[in-house]
C-alpha positions in Angstrom: 0.0 -0.1 0.0 2.8 2.4 0.6 3.9 2.2 -3.1 0.4 2.7 -4.2 0.1 5.7 -2.1 3.4 7.0 -3.4 2.2 6.6 -7.1 -1.2 8.4 -6.3 0.7 11.2 -4.7 3.2 11.5 -7.7 0.2 11.4 -10.1 -1.5 14.2 -8.3 1.7 16.2 -8.2 2.5 15.7 -11.9 -1.2 16.9 -12.5 -1.8 13.6 -14.7 -5.5 14.3 -14.2 -5.2 17.5 -16.6 -5.2 17.4 -20.2 -2.0 18.9 -22.0 -2.5 21.0 -25.0 -1.3 19.4 -28.1 2.3 20.6 -29.2 2.1 23.2 -32.0 4.3 21.1 -34.2 1.7 18.4 -34.2 -1.2 21.1 -35.2 1.3 22.4 -38.0 1.5 18.9 -39.2 -2.4 18.4 -39.3 -2.4 21.3 -41.6 0.0 20.0 -44.0 3.1 22.2 -42.9 6.5 20.6 -42.4 7.6 20.5 -38.9 11.4 20.2 -39.3 11.7 17.7 -36.5 12.9 14.3 -37.7 13.9 15.8 -41.1 17.2 15.0 -42.5 17.7 18.5 -43.8 18.9 19.7 -40.5 22.1 18.0 -39.2 21.9 19.0 -35.7 18.5 17.2 -35.3 19.4 14.1 -37.1 21.7 13.2 -34.2 19.1 13.5 -31.5 17.2 10.2 -30.6 13.6 9.8 -31.4 12.5 9.8 -27.8 14.3 12.6 -27.1 13.0 14.6 -30.0 9.3 14.4 -28.7 10.2 15.6 -25.2 12.3 18.4 -26.6 9.5 19.6 -28.9 7.0 19.3 -26.0 9.2 21.3 -23.6 10.3 23.9 -26.2 6.9 24.4 -27.8 4.7 24.3 -24.7 2.7 21.4 -25.8 2.9 17.6 -25.6 2.8 15.1 -28.4 0.0 12.6 -28.9 2.1 9.9 -27.5 2.9 11.8 -24.4 -0.6 12.8 -23.7 -2.0 9.2 -24.4 0.8 7.8 -21.9 -0.3 10.4 -19.2 -4.1 9.5 -19.6 -3.2 5.7 -19.5 -1.1 6.0 -16.3 -3.9 8.2 -14.6 -6.8 5.9 -15.5 -4.7 2.9 -14.3 -4.1 4.4 -10.9 -7.7 5.7 -10.8 -9.1 2.3 -11.3 -6.9 0.5 -9.0 -7.7 3.0 -6.1 -11.2 1.8 -5.6 -10.4 -1.7 -5.9 -7.7 -1.4 -3.1 -10.0 0.7 -1.0 -12.5 -2.1 -0.9 -9.8 -4.8 -0.3 -8.3 -2.9 2.6 -11.3 -1.1 4.0 -10.1 2.4 3.6 -11.1 5.6 1.8 -10.5 6.4 -1.7 -7.4 8.2 -2.4 -8.5 9.8 -5.9 -12.0 11.3 -6.6 -14.3 11.5 -9.6 -14.1 15.2 -9.4 -10.4 15.1 -10.4 -11.1 13.3 -13.6 -13.7 15.8 -15.0 -12.6 16.7 -18.5 -10.1 13.8 -18.9 -10.9 11.9 -22.0 -10.5 7.9 -21.9 -7.5 6.7 -23.5 -7.7 5.0 -26.8 -8.4 1.2 -26.9 -5.1 -0.9 -27.3 -5.9 -2.1 -30.9 -6.2 1.6 -32.2 -3.4 2.7 -30.2 
């Protein structure tokens, strides 16, 4: 239970229950414009690993990639669904509440993801 309490506390502190805005780079790609990330035209970006490019673009541009948003949702909903189960098992009050989940969309199903 101590580890679950730590996970729930970290989820609240990280604000996993809040939707992050999409990165401007993704919205540009949706409009048909080139983003420049991952293009081989820029030599300094071609040496950055793929997983670092997404986090760099999210931090610099002020948004999060679709993958980062989906992972945040999945972690939050996992913790949210385990909480009532453990509350029943150990006869304790809920740690996470329904009010904290207002406006947070459900994650995609595994097949689509």
